[in-house]
C-alpha positions as CSV (number, residue, x, y, z in Angstrom):
1,M,-1.6,-9.3,-29.9
2,N,-2.6,-12.6,-28.3
3,R,-6.2,-12.3,-27.0
4,A,-6.1,-15.4,-24.8
5,F,-8.0,-15.0,-21.4
6,G,-9.6,-11.8,-22.8
7,T,-6.3,-9.9,-22.9
8,I,-6.4,-6.3,-23.9
9,D,-4.5,-4.2,-26.4
10,F,-3.7,-0.5,-26.6
11,A,-6.9,0.2,-28.6
12,D,-8.9,-1.0,-25.6
13,I,-7.1,1.5,-23.4
14,E,-7.7,4.3,-25.8
15,D,-11.4,3.5,-25.9
16,A,-11.4,3.5,-22.1
17,R,-9.8,6.9,-22.0
18,D,-12.6,8.3,-24.2
19,R,-15.2,6.9,-21.7
20,L,-13.3,8.5,-18.8
21,D,-13.2,12.0,-20.4
22,D,-15.0,13.5,-17.4
23,E,-13.0,15.4,-14.7
24,S,-15.7,14.8,-12.1
25,V,-15.1,11.0,-12.4
26,V,-11.3,10.8,-13.0
27,K,-9.0,13.8,-12.9
28,R,-5.5,14.1,-14.1
29,T,-3.2,13.6,-11.1
30,P,0.1,15.6,-10.7
31,V,3.7,14.5,-10.9
32,E,6.2,15.9,-8.6
33,R,10.0,15.6,-8.5
34,S,11.4,14.4,-5.2
35,T,15.0,15.6,-4.5
36,S,14.9,13.6,-1.2
37,L,14.4,10.4,-3.1
38,D,17.0,11.5,-5.7
39,D,19.5,11.7,-2.9
40,L,18.5,8.3,-1.4
41,T,18.4,6.4,-4.7
42,G,21.0,8.1,-6.9
43,G,18.3,8.5,-9.6
44,D,16.0,11.2,-10.8
45,V,12.7,10.4,-9.1
46,S,9.3,11.8,-10.0
47,L,6.3,10.7,-8.0
48,K,3.0,10.0,-9.9
49,M,0.5,11.1,-7.3
50,E,-2.6,9.0,-8.2
51,H,-3.4,8.9,-4.5
52,L,-4.9,12.4,-5.0
53,Q,-7.6,10.9,-7.3
54,W,-11.2,11.7,-6.3
55,T,-11.6,8.4,-4.4
56,G,-8.0,8.4,-3.2
57,S,-6.9,5.7,-5.6
58,F,-6.8,4.6,-9.3
59,K,-9.7,2.2,-8.9
60,T,-12.4,4.5,-10.4
61,R,-10.7,4.2,-13.8
62,G,-11.4,0.5,-14.2
63,A,-14.7,0.5,-12.4
64,Y,-16.1,3.3,-14.5
65,N,-14.9,1.8,-17.7
66,K,-16.6,-1.5,-16.8
67,I,-19.9,-0.1,-15.6
68,A,-20.1,2.3,-18.5
69,Q,-19.9,-0.5,-21.0
70,C,-22.5,-2.5,-19.1
71,A,-24.8,0.5,-19.0
72,A,-24.4,1.1,-22.7
73,E,-25.3,-2.5,-23.4
74,G,-28.4,-2.2,-21.3
75,G,-30.0,-4.5,-18.8
76,T,-27.7,-3.8,-15.8
77,E,-29.6,-2.3,-12.9
78,R,-27.2,-3.2,-10.1
79,V,-23.5,-4.0,-9.8
80,V,-21.9,-6.0,-7.0
81,A,-18.2,-6.0,-6.0
82,A,-15.9,-7.3,-3.3
83,S,-13.1,-5.1,-1.9
84,A,-11.0,-4.3,1.1
85,G,-11.6,-0.6,0.3
86,N,-10.3,1.2,-2.7
87,H,-12.1,-0.9,-5.4
88,A,-15.2,-0.5,-3.3
89,Q,-15.0,3.3,-3.5
90,G,-14.3,3.3,-7.2
91,V,-17.3,1.0,-8.0
92,A,-19.6,3.0,-5.7
93,L,-18.6,6.4,-7.3
94,A,-18.8,5.0,-10.9
95,A,-22.1,3.3,-10.4
96,T,-23.7,6.4,-8.8
97,K,-22.4,8.6,-11.6
98,L,-23.9,6.2,-14.2
99,G,-27.3,5.8,-12.3
100,V,-26.7,2.2,-11.3
101,D,-27.2,0.7,-7.8
102,S,-24.2,-0.8,-6.2
103,T,-23.7,-3.4,-3.4
104,I,-20.2,-3.7,-2.0
105,V,-19.1,-6.6,0.2
106,M,-16.1,-5.7,2.4
107,P,-14.3,-7.8,5.0
108,K,-15.4,-7.2,8.6
109,G,-11.9,-5.8,9.3
110,A,-11.9,-3.3,6.5
111,P,-10.7,0.1,7.6
112,Q,-13.7,2.2,8.9
113,A,-12.6,5.2,6.8
114,K,-12.9,3.1,3.6
115,V,-16.3,1.7,4.7
116,D,-17.6,5.2,5.4
117,A,-16.2,6.6,2.2
118,T,-17.8,3.8,0.1
119,R,-21.2,4.6,1.6
120,S,-20.7,8.3,1.0
121,Y,-20.2,7.6,-2.7
122,G,-23.6,5.8,-2.8
123,G,-22.6,2.2,-2.3
124,D,-24.7,-0.2,-0.1
125,V,-22.0,-1.8,2.0
126,E,-22.2,-5.3,3.5
127,L,-19.5,-6.4,6.0
128,V,-18.9,-10.2,5.6
129,G,-16.0,-12.5,6.3
130,A,-12.6,-12.2,7.9
131,D,-10.7,-11.4,4.7
132,F,-11.0,-10.5,1.0
133,R,-11.7,-14.1,-0.1
134,E,-14.6,-14.6,2.2
135,A,-16.0,-11.3,1.1
136,M,-15.6,-12.4,-2.5
137,R,-17.5,-15.6,-2.0
138,H,-20.4,-13.8,-0.5
139,A,-20.4,-11.1,-3.3
140,R,-20.6,-13.8,-5.9
141,E,-23.7,-15.2,-4.2
142,L,-25.4,-11.9,-4.6
143,V,-25.3,-12.0,-8.4
144,D,-28.6,-13.8,-8.7
145,D,-30.4,-12.3,-11.7
146,D,-29.6,-11.0,-15.2
147,A,-30.0,-7.4,-14.1
148,T,-27.0,-7.7,-11.6
149,T,-23.4,-7.6,-12.8
150,F,-20.3,-8.5,-10.8
151,V,-17.5,-6.0,-11.1
152,H,-14.2,-7.9,-10.3
153,A,-11.3,-5.9,-8.9
154,Y,-8.8,-7.1,-11.5
155,D,-9.9,-10.2,-13.4
156,D,-11.8,-8.4,-16.2
157,P,-10.5,-6.9,-19.5
158,A,-12.6,-3.8,-19.0
159,I,-11.1,-3.2,-15.6
160,V,-7.5,-3.7,-16.9
161,A,-8.2,-1.4,-19.8
162,G,-9.5,1.3,-17.5
163,Q,-6.4,1.1,-15.3
164,G,-4.3,1.3,-18.4
165,T,-5.4,4.9,-18.9
166,L,-3.1,5.7,-16.0
167,G,-0.2,4.3,-18.1
168,I,-1.0,6.7,-20.9
169,E,-1.1,9.6,-18.4
170,M,2.2,8.5,-16.8
171,Y,3.9,8.4,-20.2
172,E,2.6,11.8,-21.2
173,D,3.7,13.3,-17.9
174,L,7.3,12.1,-18.3
175,P,8.0,10.7,-21.8
176,E,11.7,10.3,-21.0
177,V,11.0,7.9,-18.0
178,E,13.3,4.9,-18.0
179,T,11.8,2.9,-15.1
180,I,8.3,2.9,-13.7
181,V,7.5,1.1,-10.4
182,V,3.9,-0.1,-9.9
183,P,2.4,-1.9,-6.9
184,I,0.8,-5.3,-7.6
185,G,-2.2,-6.9,-5.8
186,G,-4.3,-8.8,-8.2
187,G,-2.3,-7.4,-11.1
188,G,-5.0,-5.3,-12.9
189,L,-3.2,-2.0,-12.5
190,I,0.2,-3.2,-13.7
191,S,-1.4,-5.2,-16.5
192,G,-3.0,-2.1,-17.9
193,I,-0.1,0.3,-17.4
194,A,2.4,-2.2,-18.8
195,T,0.3,-2.7,-21.9
196,A,0.2,1.1,-22.4
197,F,4.0,1.4,-22.1
198,A,4.5,-1.6,-24.4
199,E,2.9,0.6,-27.1
200,L,4.1,4.0,-26.2
201,S,7.6,3.4,-24.8
202,P,8.7,-0.3,-25.0
203,E,12.2,0.6,-23.9
204,T,10.9,1.8,-20.4
205,R,11.5,-0.8,-17.7
206,V,8.3,-1.8,-15.9
207,V,8.9,-3.0,-12.4
208,G,6.2,-4.5,-10.2
209,V,6.3,-4.6,-6.4
210,Q,4.4,-6.8,-3.9
211,A,4.3,-6.9,-0.2
212,A,6.4,-9.9,0.9
213,R,3.7,-11.5,3.0
214,A,1.2,-11.2,0.1
215,A,3.4,-12.0,-2.8
216,T,2.0,-14.4,-5.4
217,V,3.5,-13.1,-8.7
218,P,7.1,-14.5,-8.3
219,D,5.7,-18.1,-7.8
220,S,3.1,-17.6,-10.5
221,L,5.7,-16.6,-13.0
222,Q,7.9,-19.5,-12.0
223,K,5.1,-22.0,-12.3
224,G,3.5,-20.5,-15.3
225,E,0.1,-20.4,-13.7
226,P,-1.7,-18.2,-11.1
227,V,-0.7,-19.1,-7.5
228,S,-2.8,-18.2,-4.5
229,L,-2.1,-17.8,-0.8
230,E,-4.2,-19.3,1.9
231,S,-3.8,-16.2,4.0
232,V,-2.1,-12.8,3.7
233,K,-0.9,-10.4,6.4
234,T,0.4,-7.0,5.5
235,I,-0.1,-3.4,6.3
236,A,-0.7,-2.8,2.6
237,D,-4.3,-4.0,2.6
238,G,-4.9,-2.5,-0.9
239,I,-2.6,-5.1,-2.4
240,A,-3.5,-8.0,-0.1
241,T,-5.6,-10.0,-2.6
242,G,-3.7,-13.2,-2.1
243,G,-3.8,-14.1,-5.8
244,I,-3.8,-13.0,-9.4
245,S,-5.6,-14.3,-12.4
246,E,-4.8,-15.9,-15.8
247,L,-5.7,-12.6,-17.4
248,T,-3.3,-10.5,-15.3
249,L,-0.6,-13.1,-15.3
250,S,-0.6,-13.2,-19.1
251,H,0.0,-9.4,-19.2
252,I,2.7,-9.5,-16.5
253,E,4.5,-12.3,-18.4
254,A,4.3,-10.3,-21.7
255,H,5.1,-6.8,-20.5
256,V,6.6,-6.6,-17.0
257,D,10.4,-6.7,-16.8
258,E,10.9,-7.4,-13.1
259,V,8.9,-8.1,-9.9
260,V,10.4,-7.3,-6.5
261,T,9.0,-7.7,-2.9
262,V,9.3,-5.4,0.1
263,T,8.7,-6.1,3.8
264,D,6.1,-4.3,5.9
265,G,8.9,-2.6,7.7
266,E,10.2,-1.2,4.4
267,I,6.6,-0.1,3.5
268,A,6.3,1.6,6.9
269,R,9.5,3.5,6.4
270,A,8.3,4.6,3.0
271,I,5.0,5.9,4.4
272,L,6.9,8.0,7.0
273,L,9.4,9.2,4.4
274,L,6.6,10.4,2.2
275,L,5.0,12.2,5.1
276,E,8.2,13.9,6.1
277,R,9.8,14.7,2.8
278,A,7.0,14.8,0.2
279,K,4.3,16.0,2.6
280,Q,2.0,13.2,1.2
281,V,-0.3,10.9,3.1
282,V,-0.1,7.5,1.3
283,E,-1.4,4.1,2.4
284,G,0.7,1.0,2.4
285,A,-0.2,-0.2,-1.1
286,G,0.6,3.3,-2.5
287,A,3.9,3.5,-0.6
288,A,5.1,0.1,-1.8
289,S,6.6,1.6,-5.0
290,V,8.7,4.0,-2.9
291,A,9.7,1.2,-0.5
292,A,11.0,-0.7,-3.6
293,V,13.1,2.1,-5.0
294,I,14.8,2.8,-1.6
295,S,15.3,-0.9,-0.9
296,E,18.3,-3.1,-1.9
297,E,16.0,-5.1,-4.2
298,L,15.9,-2.4,-6.9
299,D,18.7,-0.3,-8.4
300,V,17.7,2.9,-10.1
301,T,21.0,4.7,-9.9
302,G,21.4,7.2,-12.7
303,E,17.9,6.5,-14.1
304,T,14.8,8.7,-14.6
305,V,12.3,6.8,-12.5
306,M,8.6,7.2,-11.6
307,P,7.2,5.3,-8.6
308,L,3.4,5.2,-8.7
309,L,1.6,6.3,-5.5
310,C,-1.6,4.5,-6.2
311,G,-3.6,5.0,-3.0
312,G,-4.0,7.5,-0.2
313,N,-6.7,6.0,1.9
314,L,-4.7,5.5,5.0
315,D,-6.7,4.6,8.1
316,M,-5.7,6.7,11.1
317,T,-5.4,3.6,13.3
318,M,-3.0,2.1,10.7
319,L,-1.1,5.4,10.6
320,Q,-0.5,5.2,14.3
321,T,0.7,1.6,14.0
322,V,3.0,2.6,11.1
323,L,4.4,5.6,13.0
324,V,5.2,3.6,16.1
325,H,6.9,0.9,14.0
326,A,8.9,3.4,11.9
327,L,9.9,5.6,14.8
328,T,11.0,2.5,16.7
329,D,13.0,1.3,13.7
330,R,14.7,4.7,13.6
331,E,15.3,4.7,17.4
332,Q,13.3,7.9,17.8
333,L,11.0,5.8,20.0
334,L,13.3,3.8,22.3
335,R,12.4,1.2,24.9
336,L,15.1,0.4,27.5
337,R,15.1,-2.3,30.2
338,V,17.4,-1.4,33.1
339,R,18.3,-3.9,35.8
340,I,18.3,-2.3,39.3
341,D,18.5,-3.1,43.0
342,D,14.9,-2.5,44.0
343,Q,15.5,0.5,46.3
344,P,14.1,4.0,46.6
345,G,15.7,6.6,44.4
346,K,16.8,4.3,41.5
347,M,14.0,5.5,39.2
348,E,14.8,9.1,40.0
349,E,18.5,8.5,39.3
350,I,18.1,6.8,35.9
351,S,15.4,9.3,34.9
352,G,17.9,12.1,35.6
353,I,20.5,10.4,33.4
354,I,17.9,10.2,30.5
355,G,16.8,13.8,31.2
356,G,20.4,14.9,31.1
357,H,20.4,14.1,27.3
358,N,17.2,16.2,26.8
359,A,15.2,13.1,25.9
360,N,11.5,12.8,26.9
361,I,10.3,9.8,29.0
362,Q,6.9,8.7,27.8
363,T,6.3,5.8,30.2
364,V,8.1,3.8,32.8
365,R,7.1,0.6,34.6
366,H,8.5,-1.7,37.3
367,D,8.9,-5.4,36.5
368,R,9.8,-7.6,39.5
369,A,8.6,-11.0,38.0
370,A,11.3,-11.7,35.4
371,P,12.9,-15.2,36.0
372,E,16.5,-13.9,35.6
373,L,16.1,-11.4,38.5
374,D,17.5,-12.2,41.9
375,V,15.6,-11.5,45.1
376,G,15.6,-7.7,45.7
377,E,16.1,-6.8,42.0
378,A,13.8,-5.4,39.5
379,H,13.6,-4.1,35.9
380,L,12.7,-0.5,35.0
381,V,11.3,-0.4,31.5
382,F,11.4,3.1,30.0
383,Q,9.8,4.3,26.7
384,I,11.7,7.3,25.6
385,E,11.3,9.8,22.7
386,T,14.7,10.7,21.2
387,S,16.1,12.6,18.3
388,G,17.4,9.5,16.6
389,A,20.0,6.7,16.8
390,G,22.8,9.0,18.0
391,Q,21.0,10.3,21.0
392,A,19.6,6.8,21.8
393,R,23.1,5.3,21.8
394,A,24.4,8.2,24.0
395,I,21.6,7.5,26.6
396,I,22.4,3.8,26.7
397,R,26.1,4.5,27.1
398,S,25.5,6.9,30.0
399,I,23.3,4.5,31.8
400,R,26.0,1.8,31.5
401,D,28.6,4.2,32.6
402,H,26.7,4.6,35.9
403,G,27.0,0.9,36.5
404,Y,23.6,-0.4,35.3
405,E,22.8,-3.3,33.0
406,V,20.7,-1.9,30.2
407,R,19.1,-3.5,27.1
408,H,17.3,-2.1,24.1
409,V,14.1,-4.1,23.9
410,N,11.1,-4.2,21.5
411,A,8.4,-5.1,24.0
């Protein structure tokens, strides 16, 4: 195989698997069939639940493989990494297991749960910069002597080989799999997995998925070189790297069949779907694969398909944001603006109409300052819990039938 840019082959992944033969570092994660996703996609869907890994993600695989090699070579007393969260935990755990100090630089806005978890695994955390790139620049500056090694999140053959061990596991879990769907941030995960499948099951379709507002792979493939984004904004912080590398691009070009993008709205719906149907708490990056299979971007009808749930470190604040967005999208959280004559009894009347549909009013406010209102008019803005779109439409229809102008609003 072409070894340009330090590319790996299947033998490197097998060597990594030997190093990872310790259940206290990396455990074999389960696969579960999802009949709900079968119904939604028309395929046979089995979820690879890597979010149940010790650190809540696959990252320990690559980090341990890298640090174990450095430790075996001697001279490494400390490792440094930059991460928004999951790589941080993987490096901290791996370093602690191998008796090496670790310093992890995380953006100031990194989820507190991931910061706390990284520290609990033995990492010394420094919060620097507004995003991953600024954290990366500072982390590089900390590598100031021969005893310190930088552990990149994806641009390292040892990292890619470690992540590739998950590909072997996925194949062994479901040898008949026809399509696998893998989230892409910097590309280390899909590079390793795709390399493993190229050896074990070259007929299996390998599909990568990126968050639309952090997508760099489609342009990189088109231009034949890594493309970076000046800024990224997505709820899938685990894949918000804003760029890939020559190393990962070379593997994607060689072994990945298709790359699709999904919106944050689609990712939010996938998180909620996994909570409700699979009873699994999965972060945005981990849910991106499910978002892809239920989107119009990817057709898996009649196929045996395995979406990879690669991370489960969902911050509770983000969970709240996702739930509000997803419930609003499904009209289970409904915001209505009703135009009224500003007279006593109007709020009571409209509240009664809503209550007559057995819907719960969360909040209501008066707005008398809107420019379209005439003197003596006001808006009542209701936030309502409903059972779904059917009940929401019935409420709107009833309010209109009572002679009121009503609009479904988002803010």
